[in-house]
C-alpha positions as CSV (number, residue, x, y, z in Angstrom):
1,M,97.5,89.8,92.5
2,P,93.8,88.7,93.3
3,S,92.0,90.2,96.1
4,A,91.1,86.8,97.4
5,I,92.5,83.3,97.1
6,V,90.8,79.9,97.8
7,P,93.3,77.3,98.9
8,D,92.6,74.0,100.5
9,N,92.1,73.6,104.3
10,P,95.2,72.0,105.4
11,K,96.2,71.9,109.1
12,A,99.7,73.1,108.3
13,A,98.0,76.5,107.3
14,V,94.8,76.6,109.1
15,T,95.0,76.2,112.8
16,R,91.3,76.4,113.4
17,S,88.6,75.7,110.8
18,N,85.5,77.9,110.7
19,R,83.1,78.5,107.9
20,Y,83.3,82.3,108.3
21,E,86.4,83.2,110.2
22,P,89.2,80.5,110.1
23,T,92.3,81.0,112.1
24,F,95.5,80.9,110.2
25,N,99.0,80.2,111.5
26,E,101.3,83.2,111.6
27,T,103.4,82.4,108.5
28,F,100.2,82.1,106.3
29,S,98.8,85.4,107.8
30,D,102.1,87.1,107.1
31,F,102.0,85.8,103.5
32,A,98.6,87.3,103.0
33,D,99.4,90.6,104.6
34,H,102.6,90.9,102.3
35,Y,100.5,90.4,99.1
36,Q,97.5,92.4,100.5
37,T,95.1,89.6,99.7
38,S,92.3,87.6,101.6
39,V,92.4,83.9,102.2
40,L,89.2,82.0,102.0
41,P,90.0,78.3,102.5
42,A,87.7,75.7,101.1
43,R,85.6,73.8,103.6
44,A,86.5,70.3,104.5
45,N,84.9,67.8,102.3
46,R,83.3,70.5,100.1
47,P,85.1,70.2,96.8
48,R,82.6,72.6,95.0
49,D,84.1,75.3,97.1
50,K,86.9,75.3,94.4
51,A,85.3,73.5,91.6
52,L,86.9,75.8,88.9
53,V,90.3,75.0,90.3
54,E,89.8,71.3,90.3
55,G,88.3,71.5,86.7
56,A,91.2,73.5,85.5
57,V,93.8,71.0,87.0
58,K,92.1,68.3,85.0
59,I,92.1,70.2,81.7
60,V,95.7,71.3,82.0
61,Y,96.7,67.8,82.9
62,N,95.0,66.5,79.7
63,R,96.3,69.3,77.5
64,I,99.9,69.6,78.6
65,Y,101.0,66.4,80.3
66,A,99.3,64.3,77.5
67,A,101.3,66.2,74.9
68,L,104.6,65.7,76.6
69,R,104.4,62.3,78.3
70,K,106.2,60.4,75.6
71,N,109.0,63.0,75.1
72,T,112.4,62.8,76.9
73,Y,113.9,65.9,78.4
74,H,117.5,65.9,79.8
75,T,117.3,69.2,81.8
76,L,114.8,71.0,83.9
77,Q,115.1,74.0,81.6
78,E,114.1,71.9,78.6
79,L,111.1,70.5,80.4
80,N,110.0,74.0,81.5
81,T,110.3,75.4,78.0
82,A,108.2,72.6,76.7
83,I,105.6,73.1,79.2
84,R,105.5,76.8,78.7
85,Y,104.9,76.3,75.0
86,Q,102.1,73.9,75.5
87,L,100.6,76.3,78.1
88,E,100.6,79.2,75.5
89,L,98.9,76.9,73.1
90,H,96.3,76.0,75.6
91,N,95.6,79.6,76.6
92,N,95.3,80.8,73.1
93,C,93.1,78.1,72.0
94,Q,89.5,79.2,71.5
95,L,87.1,78.0,74.1
96,K,84.5,75.5,73.0
97,G,81.2,77.3,72.0
98,R,82.8,80.7,72.7
99,S,84.2,83.4,70.4
100,Y,87.3,84.1,72.6
101,S,90.3,82.3,74.2
102,R,91.4,82.2,77.8
103,R,94.2,84.6,77.0
104,S,91.7,87.3,75.4
105,Q,89.4,86.9,78.4
106,F,92.2,87.5,80.8
107,E,93.5,90.5,79.0
108,E,90.1,92.1,78.4
109,V,88.4,91.3,81.7
110,E,90.5,89.7,84.5
111,R,93.7,91.6,84.2
112,H,92.2,95.0,85.3
113,S,90.7,93.4,88.5
114,L,94.1,92.3,89.6
115,G,96.2,94.2,92.2
116,G,99.9,95.0,91.8
117,L,102.5,92.8,93.3
118,P,104.7,94.2,96.1
119,I,108.4,95.4,95.2
120,S,109.9,92.5,97.0
121,R,109.0,88.7,97.1
122,Y,107.7,87.2,100.2
123,E,110.3,85.4,102.3
124,F,109.6,82.7,104.9
125,K,110.4,83.8,108.4
126,K,111.6,82.0,111.4
127,L,110.8,82.8,115.0
128,H,113.1,83.2,117.9
129,Y,112.9,84.8,121.3
130,A,115.8,86.4,123.1
131,T,116.5,88.6,126.1
132,V,118.2,92.0,125.4
133,A,121.7,92.0,126.9
134,K,123.1,94.9,128.8
135,T,125.0,95.9,125.8
136,G,121.7,96.7,124.2
137,H,122.0,93.8,121.8
138,I,120.3,90.4,121.0
139,C,122.1,87.4,119.6
140,L,120.8,85.4,116.7
141,G,122.6,82.3,117.1
142,E,122.0,81.1,113.5
143,D,124.3,84.0,112.4
144,R,126.4,84.3,115.5
145,H,125.8,87.9,115.1
146,Y,124.6,90.6,117.5
147,Y,121.9,93.1,116.6
148,S,121.1,96.3,118.3
149,V,117.8,97.4,119.8
150,P,116.8,100.6,121.6
151,Y,118.4,100.9,125.0
152,R,115.2,101.0,127.0
153,F,114.5,97.4,126.2
154,I,117.5,96.0,127.9
155,G,116.5,93.1,130.1
156,K,113.3,92.6,128.2
157,K,112.4,89.3,126.3
158,V,111.7,90.3,122.7
159,K,110.5,88.3,119.7
160,M,112.8,88.0,116.6
161,L,111.3,87.3,113.1
162,Y,113.8,86.8,110.5
163,S,113.9,85.8,107.0
164,R,116.9,85.2,104.5
165,T,117.7,88.9,104.3
166,R,116.0,90.8,107.0
167,L,115.5,90.6,110.9
168,E,112.7,92.4,112.8
169,V,112.4,92.6,116.5
170,F,109.1,93.0,118.4
171,Y,108.2,93.8,121.9
172,H,104.5,93.5,122.9
173,Y,103.4,93.6,119.1
174,E,105.5,96.8,118.6
175,R,108.2,96.7,116.1
176,I,111.2,98.2,117.8
177,A,114.0,97.4,115.5
178,I,114.7,96.3,111.9
179,H,118.0,95.1,110.4
180,I,119.5,93.7,107.3
181,R,120.8,90.2,108.2
182,D,124.6,89.9,108.2
183,N,126.0,86.5,108.8
184,G,129.3,87.1,107.3
185,K,130.6,90.0,109.4
186,T,132.1,89.4,112.8
187,S,131.3,91.4,115.9
188,M,133.8,93.9,117.5
189,I,134.5,94.9,121.0
190,I,134.5,98.6,122.1
191,T,135.9,99.7,125.4
192,S,134.6,102.8,127.2
193,Q,134.7,104.5,130.6
194,L,130.9,105.0,130.4
195,T,128.3,102.4,130.8
196,V,125.6,102.2,128.1
197,S,123.1,103.5,130.7
198,A,125.3,106.3,131.6
199,L,125.8,107.3,127.9
200,Y,122.1,107.2,127.5
201,D,121.6,109.6,130.3
202,V,124.3,112.0,128.9
203,I,122.6,112.2,125.5
204,G,119.3,113.0,127.1
205,D,116.7,112.9,124.4
206,K,115.4,109.4,123.9
207,T,114.8,109.5,120.1
208,I,118.4,110.9,119.4
209,A,119.8,108.6,122.0
210,D,118.3,105.5,120.4
211,A,119.5,106.6,116.9
212,I,123.0,107.3,118.2
213,L,123.4,104.2,120.2
214,D,122.2,102.1,117.4
215,R,124.8,103.3,115.2
216,I,127.7,103.3,117.8
217,V,127.0,99.9,119.3
218,H,125.5,98.1,116.4
219,D,128.4,95.7,116.1
220,V,129.3,95.6,119.8
221,L,129.9,92.3,121.6
222,E,130.7,93.8,125.1
223,W,130.7,97.3,126.6
224,K,132.9,97.7,129.6
């Protein structure tokens, strides 16, 4: 992964343009944090800020599209295979006036400057706000499922950031819970003579209490 990327300056990603410190929306910032890279958007009406990219797009269009434009492909896999073949020919072709190709330049110079990729791919996240119920749970309507949070946040309004596989819960910029999303499992009801608050007082230690309650009432819909 490169240490910095230079995209365009679209309003969908940049909420406030600035030559030195632009403001990005939350999703774009989260993407950059996930891949541990910096984002340096090109200035508006300044094509020279990414001249190399614009030139590379033109070259690839002429080298790859021109070679394939008269062919017929019946599946996306066939088209991708043909594009990949032409791309390899393009990268291995010796540069004009140079003694090396794009591939050899990448392997000898550029590869060592790149950072490693994270273990997991980035997943787009959605935002939802909810108030923690007396059961110590919040409901994600999209899943029709309840997720537990530490008891001390009962009655608090929390922010839920969730992706296809994971849900994170925040309160005042502090992550207070993280769960694997489960949209295929129904909730269950547990009946007890003790309220959640009473059980929390009986356990005593807050850290131990949070851990135990999270496991006991993780799938609870009601606590009576």
